[in-house]
ChimeraX commands (.cxc) that place a marker at each C-alpha (Angstrom):
marker #1 position -18.59,-116.92,-34.32 radius 0.5
marker #1 position -16.34,-118.77,-36.91 radius 0.5
marker #1 position -13.31,-117.05,-38.76 radius 0.5
marker #1 position -15.48,-112.90,-37.09 radius 0.5
marker #1 position -13.34,-111.29,-34.71 radius 0.5
marker #1 position -14.73,-111.41,-30.87 radius 0.5
marker #1 position -16.91,-108.70,-30.10 radius 0.5
marker #1 position -15.44,-107.23,-26.17 radius 0.5
marker #1 position -17.84,-104.42,-24.76 radius 0.5
marker #1 position -15.43,-101.48,-26.32 radius 0.5
marker #1 position -15.99,-103.00,-29.78 radius 0.5
marker #1 position -14.10,-105.67,-32.53 radius 0.5
marker #1 position -11.15,-106.39,-30.33 radius 0.5
marker #1 position -8.12,-104.80,-31.70 radius 0.5
marker #1 position -5.52,-106.16,-29.49 radius 0.5
marker #1 position -2.12,-106.29,-31.30 radius 0.5
marker #1 position -0.86,-109.80,-32.42 radius 0.5
marker #1 position 0.92,-113.07,-30.53 radius 0.5
marker #1 position 4.42,-113.31,-30.57 radius 0.5
marker #1 position 4.55,-116.82,-33.72 radius 0.5
marker #1 position 1.12,-114.78,-35.45 radius 0.5
marker #1 position 1.13,-115.27,-38.69 radius 0.5
marker #1 position 1.09,-111.57,-39.14 radius 0.5
marker #1 position 3.62,-109.64,-36.88 radius 0.5
marker #1 position 6.21,-107.92,-37.70 radius 0.5
marker #1 position 9.05,-107.93,-34.96 radius 0.5
marker #1 position 10.25,-104.98,-34.14 radius 0.5
marker #1 position 13.67,-103.18,-34.57 radius 0.5
marker #1 position 16.59,-103.17,-30.76 radius 0.5
marker #1 position 16.86,-100.65,-29.13 radius 0.5
marker #1 position 19.19,-100.03,-27.63 radius 0.5
marker #1 position 19.95,-98.50,-23.59 radius 0.5
marker #1 position 18.78,-94.74,-24.82 radius 0.5
marker #1 position 15.42,-96.30,-26.54 radius 0.5
marker #1 position 17.03,-95.77,-30.22 radius 0.5
marker #1 position 16.40,-97.88,-33.03 radius 0.5
marker #1 position 19.74,-99.80,-34.04 radius 0.5
marker #1 position 20.58,-100.18,-37.95 radius 0.5
marker #1 position 20.73,-103.12,-38.41 radius 0.5
marker #1 position 24.26,-104.37,-39.22 radius 0.5
marker #1 position 25.41,-103.41,-43.29 radius 0.5
marker #1 position 27.86,-106.08,-43.13 radius 0.5
marker #1 position 30.55,-103.28,-45.23 radius 0.5
marker #1 position 33.81,-102.49,-44.20 radius 0.5
marker #1 position 34.20,-98.73,-43.72 radius 0.5
marker #1 position 36.18,-97.42,-46.07 radius 0.5
marker #1 position 40.05,-97.55,-46.57 radius 0.5
marker #1 position 41.44,-93.75,-45.46 radius 0.5
marker #1 position 42.99,-92.04,-48.64 radius 0.5
marker #1 position 46.05,-91.35,-50.00 radius 0.5
marker #1 position 48.10,-88.41,-48.13 radius 0.5
marker #1 position 49.55,-86.83,-51.60 radius 0.5
marker #1 position 45.58,-87.91,-53.45 radius 0.5
marker #1 position 44.53,-85.31,-50.52 radius 0.5
marker #1 position 47.05,-82.56,-50.77 radius 0.5
marker #1 position 46.82,-82.24,-54.47 radius 0.5
marker #1 position 43.62,-81.82,-54.42 radius 0.5
marker #1 position 43.49,-78.79,-52.32 radius 0.5
marker #1 position 46.54,-76.99,-54.40 radius 0.5
marker #1 position 43.35,-78.05,-57.45 radius 0.5
marker #1 position 41.09,-76.37,-55.24 radius 0.5
marker #1 position 43.27,-73.37,-54.39 radius 0.5
marker #1 position 44.42,-72.57,-57.42 radius 0.5
marker #1 position 40.22,-72.57,-59.61 radius 0.5
marker #1 position 40.51,-69.45,-57.25 radius 0.5
marker #1 position 43.11,-67.66,-58.05 radius 0.5
marker #1 position 46.96,-68.14,-59.07 radius 0.5
marker #1 position 49.04,-68.98,-55.95 radius 0.5
marker #1 position 52.98,-69.47,-55.77 radius 0.5
marker #1 position 54.41,-72.27,-54.58 radius 0.5
marker #1 position 54.57,-70.70,-50.66 radius 0.5
marker #1 position 51.03,-70.17,-50.99 radius 0.5
marker #1 position 50.09,-73.14,-51.15 radius 0.5
marker #1 position 52.76,-75.05,-49.11 radius 0.5
marker #1 position 50.93,-72.97,-46.41 radius 0.5
marker #1 position 47.58,-74.05,-46.86 radius 0.5
marker #1 position 48.74,-77.33,-46.46 radius 0.5
marker #1 position 50.65,-76.78,-43.60 radius 0.5
marker #1 position 47.02,-76.03,-42.32 radius 0.5
marker #1 position 45.55,-78.47,-43.38 radius 0.5
marker #1 position 47.66,-81.28,-41.36 radius 0.5
marker #1 position 50.03,-82.79,-44.76 radius 0.5
marker #1 position 53.48,-83.32,-44.00 radius 0.5
marker #1 position 56.21,-81.19,-45.35 radius 0.5
marker #1 position 58.01,-84.34,-47.27 radius 0.5
marker #1 position 54.33,-85.50,-48.96 radius 0.5
marker #1 position 53.64,-80.85,-49.63 radius 0.5
marker #1 position 57.28,-81.27,-51.63 radius 0.5
marker #1 position 56.87,-83.92,-53.70 radius 0.5
marker #1 position 53.64,-82.89,-55.40 radius 0.5
marker #1 position 54.16,-78.92,-55.12 radius 0.5
marker #1 position 57.87,-80.03,-56.97 radius 0.5
marker #1 position 56.07,-81.36,-59.58 radius 0.5
marker #1 position 53.33,-78.97,-60.01 radius 0.5
marker #1 position 56.52,-76.86,-60.55 radius 0.5
marker #1 position 58.15,-79.16,-63.27 radius 0.5
marker #1 position 54.61,-79.84,-64.70 radius 0.5
marker #1 position 54.48,-75.71,-65.15 radius 0.5
marker #1 position 51.11,-75.72,-62.60 radius 0.5
marker #1 position 53.57,-73.29,-60.19 radius 0.5
marker #1 position 54.92,-70.27,-61.99 radius 0.5
marker #1 position 56.38,-68.73,-59.39 radius 0.5
marker #1 position 58.04,-66.04,-61.64 radius 0.5
marker #1 position 54.88,-65.89,-64.10 radius 0.5
marker #1 position 52.75,-64.85,-61.22 radius 0.5
marker #1 position 55.14,-62.01,-60.35 radius 0.5
marker #1 position 54.82,-60.77,-63.31 radius 0.5
marker #1 position 50.76,-60.87,-63.94 radius 0.5
marker #1 position 50.59,-59.54,-60.58 radius 0.5
marker #1 position 53.12,-56.46,-60.84 radius 0.5
marker #1 position 51.00,-55.84,-64.64 radius 0.5
marker #1 position 47.00,-56.55,-62.86 radius 0.5
marker #1 position 48.51,-54.62,-59.56 radius 0.5
marker #1 position 49.97,-50.78,-61.21 radius 0.5
marker #1 position 47.13,-50.34,-63.39 radius 0.5
marker #1 position 43.96,-51.81,-61.49 radius 0.5
marker #1 position 45.21,-50.33,-58.40 radius 0.5
marker #1 position 48.05,-47.81,-59.10 radius 0.5
marker #1 position 50.37,-48.85,-57.07 radius 0.5
marker #1 position 53.93,-48.24,-57.63 radius 0.5
marker #1 position 57.27,-50.50,-57.53 radius 0.5
marker #1 position 57.72,-50.17,-53.59 radius 0.5
marker #1 position 53.89,-51.97,-52.82 radius 0.5
marker #1 position 54.69,-53.74,-55.37 radius 0.5
marker #1 position 57.76,-54.99,-54.06 radius 0.5
marker #1 position 55.84,-55.42,-50.97 radius 0.5
marker #1 position 53.59,-58.25,-51.84 radius 0.5
marker #1 position 55.58,-59.85,-53.38 radius 0.5
marker #1 position 57.32,-60.65,-50.44 radius 0.5
marker #1 position 54.24,-61.80,-48.72 radius 0.5
marker #1 position 53.14,-64.16,-50.98 radius 0.5
marker #1 position 56.43,-65.69,-50.92 radius 0.5
marker #1 position 58.06,-64.63,-54.00 radius 0.5
marker #1 position 61.93,-64.67,-54.66 radius 0.5
marker #1 position 63.55,-61.67,-53.92 radius 0.5
marker #1 position 65.47,-62.51,-57.14 radius 0.5
marker #1 position 62.77,-63.39,-59.66 radius 0.5
marker #1 position 60.36,-59.75,-57.67 radius 0.5
marker #1 position 62.90,-57.53,-59.01 radius 0.5
marker #1 position 63.20,-59.14,-61.76 radius 0.5
marker #1 position 59.53,-58.91,-62.69 radius 0.5
marker #1 position 59.26,-54.93,-61.01 radius 0.5
marker #1 position 62.15,-54.24,-64.00 radius 0.5
marker #1 position 59.52,-54.63,-66.90 radius 0.5
marker #1 position 58.33,-50.83,-64.37 radius 0.5
marker #1 position 60.72,-48.25,-65.56 radius 0.5
marker #1 position 60.21,-45.20,-63.57 radius 0.5
marker #1 position 58.43,-43.15,-66.36 radius 0.5
marker #1 position 55.47,-45.38,-66.78 radius 0.5
marker #1 position 55.49,-44.77,-62.49 radius 0.5
marker #1 position 55.41,-41.48,-63.31 radius 0.5
marker #1 position 52.93,-41.62,-65.67 radius 0.5
marker #1 position 50.85,-43.17,-63.44 radius 0.5
marker #1 position 51.64,-40.86,-60.33 radius 0.5
marker #1 position 50.45,-38.19,-62.56 radius 0.5
marker #1 position 47.19,-39.87,-63.56 radius 0.5
marker #1 position 46.04,-40.56,-60.59 radius 0.5
marker #1 position 46.56,-37.18,-58.83 radius 0.5
marker #1 position 45.21,-36.23,-62.09 radius 0.5
marker #1 position 41.86,-38.07,-61.62 radius 0.5
marker #1 position 41.38,-36.99,-57.39 radius 0.5
marker #1 position 42.16,-32.87,-58.27 radius 0.5
marker #1 position 38.52,-33.91,-60.14 radius 0.5
marker #1 position 37.41,-34.24,-56.97 radius 0.5
marker #1 position 38.77,-32.76,-54.50 radius 0.5
marker #1 position 37.72,-29.94,-51.75 radius 0.5
marker #1 position 39.97,-27.63,-49.96 radius 0.5
marker #1 position 42.71,-25.43,-50.02 radius 0.5
marker #1 position 45.92,-26.12,-52.24 radius 0.5
marker #1 position 47.93,-26.77,-49.58 radius 0.5
marker #1 position 45.74,-29.20,-47.78 radius 0.5
marker #1 position 45.34,-31.42,-51.33 radius 0.5
marker #1 position 48.90,-31.09,-52.01 radius 0.5
marker #1 position 49.46,-32.85,-48.17 radius 0.5
marker #1 position 46.80,-36.00,-48.54 radius 0.5
marker #1 position 47.50,-36.49,-52.62 radius 0.5
marker #1 position 51.81,-36.74,-51.31 radius 0.5
marker #1 position 50.61,-38.82,-49.20 radius 0.5
marker #1 position 47.68,-40.68,-50.93 radius 0.5
marker #1 position 50.83,-41.54,-53.45 radius 0.5
marker #1 position 53.21,-42.20,-50.38 radius 0.5
marker #1 position 50.93,-45.45,-49.29 radius 0.5
marker #1 position 50.38,-46.78,-52.93 radius 0.5
marker #1 position 55.11,-46.70,-53.19 radius 0.5
marker #1 position 55.69,-43.80,-55.12 radius 0.5
marker #1 position 59.50,-42.59,-53.88 radius 0.5
marker #1 position 59.08,-39.26,-52.52 radius 0.5
marker #1 position 60.80,-37.27,-55.38 radius 0.5
marker #1 position 57.76,-38.76,-57.83 radius 0.5
marker #1 position 54.67,-38.21,-55.56 radius 0.5
marker #1 position 55.21,-34.29,-55.19 radius 0.5
marker #1 position 56.84,-33.23,-58.84 radius 0.5
marker #1 position 53.28,-35.14,-59.56 radius 0.5
marker #1 position 50.98,-33.65,-57.59 radius 0.5
marker #1 position 53.06,-30.43,-58.07 radius 0.5
marker #1 position 51.98,-31.01,-61.53 radius 0.5
marker #1 position 48.33,-31.66,-61.10 radius 0.5
marker #1 position 48.03,-27.87,-58.99 radius 0.5
marker #1 position 50.01,-26.14,-61.38 radius 0.5
marker #1 position 47.69,-27.10,-64.47 radius 0.5
marker #1 position 44.44,-27.01,-61.93 radius 0.5
marker #1 position 43.29,-23.23,-61.38 radius 0.5
marker #1 position 44.86,-19.81,-60.77 radius 0.5
marker #1 position 45.54,-19.95,-57.04 radius 0.5
marker #1 position 46.22,-23.80,-57.50 radius 0.5
marker #1 position 48.95,-22.72,-59.58 radius 0.5
marker #1 position 50.50,-19.94,-57.47 radius 0.5
marker #1 position 51.04,-22.16,-54.84 radius 0.5
marker #1 position 52.64,-24.93,-56.68 radius 0.5
marker #1 position 54.83,-22.22,-58.18 radius 0.5
marker #1 position 56.77,-21.89,-54.60 radius 0.5
marker #1 position 56.94,-26.11,-54.38 radius 0.5
marker #1 position 60.63,-26.41,-53.91 radius 0.5
marker #1 position 59.74,-30.34,-55.06 radius 0.5
marker #1 position 63.10,-30.90,-55.50 radius 0.5
marker #1 position 64.02,-29.95,-51.20 radius 0.5
marker #1 position 61.45,-31.77,-50.61 radius 0.5
marker #1 position 62.24,-35.09,-51.91 radius 0.5
marker #1 position 65.24,-34.90,-50.56 radius 0.5
marker #1 position 63.52,-34.67,-46.04 radius 0.5
marker #1 position 61.14,-36.76,-47.41 radius 0.5
marker #1 position 64.09,-39.65,-48.06 radius 0.5
marker #1 position 65.46,-38.62,-44.96 radius 0.5
marker #1 position 62.61,-39.03,-42.75 radius 0.5
marker #1 position 62.09,-41.67,-44.35 radius 0.5
marker #1 position 65.28,-43.31,-43.74 radius 0.5
marker #1 position 65.10,-42.63,-39.48 radius 0.5
marker #1 position 61.74,-44.00,-39.12 radius 0.5
marker #1 position 62.76,-47.25,-40.70 radius 0.5
marker #1 position 63.84,-49.83,-37.94 radius 0.5
marker #1 position 67.47,-50.43,-36.90 radius 0.5
marker #1 position 69.03,-54.49,-37.85 radius 0.5
marker link #1:1,2 radius 0.2
marker link #1:2,3 radius 0.2
marker link #1:3,4 radius 0.2
marker link #1:4,5 radius 0.2
marker link #1:5,6 radius 0.2
marker link #1:6,7 radius 0.2
marker link #1:7,8 radius 0.2
marker link #1:8,9 radius 0.2
marker link #1:9,10 radius 0.2
marker link #1:10,11 radius 0.2
marker link #1:11,12 radius 0.2
marker link #1:12,13 radius 0.2
marker link #1:13,14 radius 0.2
marker link #1:14,15 radius 0.2
marker link #1:15,16 radius 0.2
marker link #1:16,17 radius 0.2
marker link #1:17,18 radius 0.2
marker link #1:18,19 radius 0.2
marker link #1:19,20 radius 0.2
marker link #1:20,21 radius 0.2
marker link #1:21,22 radius 0.2
marker link #1:22,23 radius 0.2
marker link #1:23,24 radius 0.2
marker link #1:24,25 radius 0.2
marker link #1:25,26 radius 0.2
marker link #1:26,27 radius 0.2
marker link #1:27,28 radius 0.2
marker link #1:28,29 radius 0.2
marker link #1:29,30 radius 0.2
marker link #1:30,31 radius 0.2
marker link #1:31,32 radius 0.2
marker link #1:32,33 radius 0.2
marker link #1:33,34 radius 0.2
marker link #1:34,35 radius 0.2
marker link #1:35,36 radius 0.2
marker link #1:36,37 radius 0.2
marker link #1:37,38 radius 0.2
marker link #1:38,39 radius 0.2
marker link #1:39,40 radius 0.2
marker link #1:40,41 radius 0.2
marker link #1:41,42 radius 0.2
marker link #1:42,43 radius 0.2
marker link #1:43,44 radius 0.2
marker link #1:44,45 radius 0.2
marker link #1:45,46 radius 0.2
marker link #1:46,47 radius 0.2
marker link #1:47,48 radius 0.2
marker link #1:48,49 radius 0.2
marker link #1:49,50 radius 0.2
marker link #1:50,51 radius 0.2
marker link #1:51,52 radius 0.2
marker link #1:52,53 radius 0.2
marker link #1:53,54 radius 0.2
marker link #1:54,55 radius 0.2
marker link #1:55,56 radius 0.2
marker link #1:56,57 radius 0.2
marker link #1:57,58 radius 0.2
marker link #1:58,59 radius 0.2
marker link #1:59,60 radius 0.2
marker link #1:60,61 radius 0.2
marker link #1:61,62 radius 0.2
marker link #1:62,63 radius 0.2
marker link #1:63,64 radius 0.2
marker link #1:64,65 radius 0.2
marker link #1:65,66 radius 0.2
marker link #1:66,67 radius 0.2
marker link #1:67,68 radius 0.2
marker link #1:68,69 radius 0.2
marker link #1:69,70 radius 0.2
marker link #1:70,71 radius 0.2
marker link #1:71,72 radius 0.2
marker link #1:72,73 radius 0.2
marker link #1:73,74 radius 0.2
marker link #1:74,75 radius 0.2
marker link #1:75,76 radius 0.2
marker link #1:76,77 radius 0.2
marker link #1:77,78 radius 0.2
marker link #1:78,79 radius 0.2
marker link #1:79,80 radius 0.2
marker link #1:80,81 radius 0.2
marker link #1:81,82 radius 0.2
marker link #1:82,83 radius 0.2
marker link #1:83,84 radius 0.2
marker link #1:84,85 radius 0.2
marker link #1:85,86 radius 0.2
marker link #1:86,87 radius 0.2
marker link #1:87,88 radius 0.2
marker link #1:88,89 radius 0.2
marker link #1:89,90 radius 0.2
marker link #1:90,91 radius 0.2
marker link #1:91,92 radius 0.2
marker link #1:92,93 radius 0.2
marker link #1:93,94 radius 0.2
marker link #1:94,95 radius 0.2
marker link #1:95,96 radius 0.2
marker link #1:96,97 radius 0.2
marker link #1:97,98 radius 0.2
marker link #1:98,99 radius 0.2
marker link #1:99,100 radius 0.2
marker link #1:100,101 radius 0.2
marker link #1:101,102 radius 0.2
marker link #1:102,103 radius 0.2
marker link #1:103,104 radius 0.2
marker link #1:104,105 radius 0.2
marker link #1:105,106 radius 0.2
marker link #1:106,107 radius 0.2
marker link #1:107,108 radius 0.2
marker link #1:108,109 radius 0.2
marker link #1:109,110 radius 0.2
marker link #1:110,111 radius 0.2
marker link #1:111,112 radius 0.2
marker link #1:112,113 radius 0.2
marker link #1:113,114 radius 0.2
marker link #1:114,115 radius 0.2
marker link #1:115,116 radius 0.2
marker link #1:116,117 radius 0.2
marker link #1:117,118 radius 0.2
marker link #1:118,119 radius 0.2
marker link #1:119,120 radius 0.2
marker link #1:120,121 radius 0.2
marker link #1:121,122 radius 0.2
marker link #1:122,123 radius 0.2
marker link #1:123,124 radius 0.2
marker link #1:124,125 radius 0.2
marker link #1:125,126 radius 0.2
marker link #1:126,127 radius 0.2
marker link #1:127,128 radius 0.2
marker link #1:128,129 radius 0.2
marker link #1:129,130 radius 0.2
marker link #1:130,131 radius 0.2
marker link #1:131,132 radius 0.2
marker link #1:132,133 radius 0.2
marker link #1:133,134 radius 0.2
marker link #1:134,135 radius 0.2
marker link #1:135,136 radius 0.2
marker link #1:136,137 radius 0.2
marker link #1:137,138 radius 0.2
marker link #1:138,139 radius 0.2
marker link #1:139,140 radius 0.2
marker link #1:140,141 radius 0.2
marker link #1:141,142 radius 0.2
marker link #1:142,143 radius 0.2
marker link #1:143,144 radius 0.2
marker link #1:144,145 radius 0.2
marker link #1:145,146 radius 0.2
marker link #1:146,147 radius 0.2
marker link #1:147,148 radius 0.2
marker link #1:148,149 radius 0.2
marker link #1:149,150 radius 0.2
marker link #1:150,151 radius 0.2
marker link #1:151,152 radius 0.2
marker link #1:152,153 radius 0.2
marker link #1:153,154 radius 0.2
marker link #1:154,155 radius 0.2
marker link #1:155,156 radius 0.2
marker link #1:156,157 radius 0.2
marker link #1:157,158 radius 0.2
marker link #1:158,159 radius 0.2
marker link #1:159,160 radius 0.2
marker link #1:160,161 radius 0.2
marker link #1:161,162 radius 0.2
marker link #1:162,163 radius 0.2
marker link #1:163,164 radius 0.2
marker link #1:164,165 radius 0.2
marker link #1:165,166 radius 0.2
marker link #1:166,167 radius 0.2
marker link #1:167,168 radius 0.2
marker link #1:168,169 radius 0.2
marker link #1:169,170 radius 0.2
marker link #1:170,171 radius 0.2
marker link #1:171,172 radius 0.2
marker link #1:172,173 radius 0.2
marker link #1:173,174 radius 0.2
marker link #1:174,175 radius 0.2
marker link #1:175,176 radius 0.2
marker link #1:176,177 radius 0.2
marker link #1:177,178 radius 0.2
marker link #1:178,179 radius 0.2
marker link #1:179,180 radius 0.2
marker link #1:180,181 radius 0.2
marker link #1:181,182 radius 0.2
marker link #1:182,183 radius 0.2
marker link #1:183,184 radius 0.2
marker link #1:184,185 radius 0.2
marker link #1:185,186 radius 0.2
marker link #1:186,187 radius 0.2
marker link #1:187,188 radius 0.2
marker link #1:188,189 radius 0.2
marker link #1:189,190 radius 0.2
marker link #1:190,191 radius 0.2
marker link #1:191,192 radius 0.2
marker link #1:192,193 radius 0.2
marker link #1:193,194 radius 0.2
marker link #1:194,195 radius 0.2
marker link #1:195,196 radius 0.2
marker link #1:196,197 radius 0.2
marker link #1:197,198 radius 0.2
marker link #1:198,199 radius 0.2
marker link #1:199,200 radius 0.2
marker link #1:200,201 radius 0.2
marker link #1:201,202 radius 0.2
marker link #1:202,203 radius 0.2
marker link #1:203,204 radius 0.2
marker link #1:204,205 radius 0.2
marker link #1:205,206 radius 0.2
marker link #1:206,207 radius 0.2
marker link #1:207,208 radius 0.2
marker link #1:208,209 radius 0.2
marker link #1:209,210 radius 0.2
marker link #1:210,211 radius 0.2
marker link #1:211,212 radius 0.2
marker link #1:212,213 radius 0.2
marker link #1:213,214 radius 0.2
marker link #1:214,215 radius 0.2
marker link #1:215,216 radius 0.2
marker link #1:216,217 radius 0.2
marker link #1:217,218 radius 0.2
marker link #1:218,219 radius 0.2
marker link #1:219,220 radius 0.2
marker link #1:220,221 radius 0.2
marker link #1:221,222 radius 0.2
marker link #1:222,223 radius 0.2
marker link #1:223,224 radius 0.2
marker link #1:224,225 radius 0.2
marker link #1:225,226 radius 0.2
marker link #1:226,227 radius 0.2
marker link #1:227,228 radius 0.2
marker link #1:228,229 radius 0.2
marker link #1:229,230 radius 0.2
marker link #1:230,231 radius 0.2
marker link #1:231,232 radius 0.2
view
């Protein structure tokens, strides 16, 4: 009948429309592996970014985490493939405007690490050197931490450890001197701080501390320290 689909033995004819029919929809072309190819948008690819702009973004992301020295930032830029010339230009500019300030970094580092971790000048000097701080800049920052403050901090560390220390006085003595040595305290400062702490702890510890010759032990520790240093 006109205007109706022809009926087949299986029901209404559902065969796909032929090419050229008004209701036909063109299928996307497929590549060699059968994947549909995206139509060409006609847009040109984005131009490569300026290297200095990339370097500045890298530096700002690093500085957003914590303050960093010029040497630390230079190392990060090198790992990211930034040329030495561009890195120097960006870091020089950051120096000029005060975004990078190794002297301020060193002062803040010394204060923070001594107050928070109880580190002495020798350990702090090593940390600043690892972060690329110039020797003169580090020395100036470490000069703000005097010997009296360092000794007071050593005594405070010993007092805190003695509250939970267990064992014979000689074993406790060795552990605490070793703890202070790892934090960078000179042998004389460490031994005297532990001796004073033991003397105030108990009668047994005080008797042990009374027989400690702090000066002789400090001299022996200094000699051992010098002998263990690598030759130039």
